[in-house]
C-alpha positions in Angstrom: -25.6 14.5 -11.7 -25.9 12.4 -15.1 -26.1 13.6 -18.4 -29.6 12.6 -19.3 -31.2 15.3 -16.3 -33.3 17.6 -17.6 -33.3 19.5 -14.0 -32.0 22.7 -14.0 -28.8 23.5 -11.4 -29.9 26.0 -8.6 -27.4 28.6 -8.7 -25.6 29.2 -5.4 -23.9 32.3 -4.9 -24.0 35.8 -3.0 -26.9 37.4 -4.9 -28.8 34.4 -4.5 -28.2 34.6 -0.6 -29.0 38.3 -0.6 -32.3 36.8 -2.5 -32.8 34.4 0.3 -32.5 37.1 2.9 -34.9 39.1 1.4 -37.7 36.6 0.7 -37.3 35.6 4.5 -37.9 39.1 5.5 -40.4 39.4 3.8 -41.9 36.6 5.0 -41.4 37.8 8.1 -42.8 41.5 8.2 -46.1 38.9 6.5 -46.5 37.5 9.3 -46.3 40.0 11.4 -49.1 42.5 9.4 -51.4 39.3 9.0 -51.1 37.4 11.8 -52.7 38.3 15.4 -50.9 35.5 17.0 -47.5 36.1 15.2 -47.3 39.0 16.6 -48.6 38.1 20.4 -45.9 35.3 20.2 -43.5 38.0 19.0 -44.2 40.5 22.0 -43.9 37.5 24.7 -40.9 36.7 23.4 -39.6 40.0 23.1 -40.3 40.8 26.7 -38.9 37.5 27.9 -35.7 38.0 26.0 -33.9 40.6 28.1 -34.9 38.4 31.3 -32.8 35.4 30.0 -29.9 37.7 29.0 -30.0 39.2 32.7 -30.3 36.7 34.7 -27.5 35.6 36.8 -27.2 32.1 34.5 -24.3 30.0 32.3 -24.3 31.4 29.0 -25.3 28.1 28.1 -28.4 28.1 29.9 -28.9 31.7 28.5 -28.3 30.0 25.2 -31.5 27.4 26.0 -33.2 29.7 27.4 -33.1 32.2 23.9 -33.4 28.9 22.1 -36.6 27.9 23.4 -37.9 31.2 23.1 -37.3 31.0 19.1 -38.7 28.2 18.6 -42.0 29.2 19.2 -41.6 31.8 17.2 -40.7 29.3 14.5 -43.7 27.3 15.2 -46.0 29.6 14.9 -44.4 31.0 11.4 -44.6 26.8 10.2 -48.4 26.8 11.5 -49.3 30.3 9.6 -47.9 28.8 6.8 -49.8 25.7 6.8 -52.6 27.6 7.4 -52.4 30.0 4.8 -51.6 27.5 2.2 -54.8 25.3 2.7 -57.4 28.2 2.7 -55.4 29.6 0.0 -56.5 25.7 -1.8 -59.6 26.0 -1.1 -62.0 27.8 2.1 -64.5 24.5 2.1 -64.5 22.2 5.4 -62.3 19.2 4.9 -61.3 16.8 7.9 -57.8 16.5 6.1 -57.4 20.1 6.3 -58.7 20.6 9.6 -56.1 18.1 10.9 -53.1 19.6 9.2 -54.8 23.1 10.4 -54.6 21.4 14.2 -50.9 19.9 14.2 -50.2 23.0 13.2 -51.0 24.5 16.4 -50.0 21.7 18.3 -46.6 22.1 17.4 -47.1 26.0 18.6 -48.8 24.5 22.0 -46.0 22.1 22.4 -42.9 25.1 21.7 -45.0 26.8 24.5 -45.0 23.9 27.3 -41.0 23.2 25.7 -39.7 27.0 26.7 -42.1 26.8 30.2 -39.9 24.0 31.5 -36.6 24.9 30.2 -37.2 28.2 32.1 -38.5 26.7 34.7 -35.7 23.7 34.8 -32.9 26.8 34.5 -35.0 29.0 37.2 -35.0 26.3 39.8 -31.4 24.9 38.9 -30.2 28.9 40.0 -32.9 30.0 42.3 -30.2 30.9 45.2 -28.6 33.2 42.8 -31.7 34.9 41.6 -34.0 35.6 44.2 -30.7 37.5 45.9 -31.5 40.1 43.0 -27.5 40.9 43.3 -27.5 40.4 39.4 -29.7 44.0 39.7 -27.3 46.2 42.3 -25.4 49.2 40.0 -22.7 49.1 39.2 -22.4 45.5 38.4 -19.0 43.8 40.7 -17.0 43.6 38.1 -17.2 47.0 37.4 -16.1 48.1 41.2 
């Protein structure tokens, strides 16, 4: 860093990390409280997560399925942040503001398409094992 640089160096220690986690949780709960779309997306993820975990697919496929679900939540959080920021600046109708909001919505839409394609490909590739429902039998084979 040059000697004449007046910008302060950011502190990076454990306290700073904990503060960052606190801000992240505050943002998450703000989205839960104030964003109906986020709550709907979160419900979608909560419902599908057990299926991703229980389906008889390889661990990598499970991880990809879960990742595609989390992309939806991430996109919705970013979309909400853009919308709140634009609305905070001004509530008047502006074409660039509309364009930014529409792009955020498009990101969420594409996240859903991504999720559908990922799940569709994985379910199709593993359909022979899934259709037998053997993975739902109790006790599982490894306990017998």
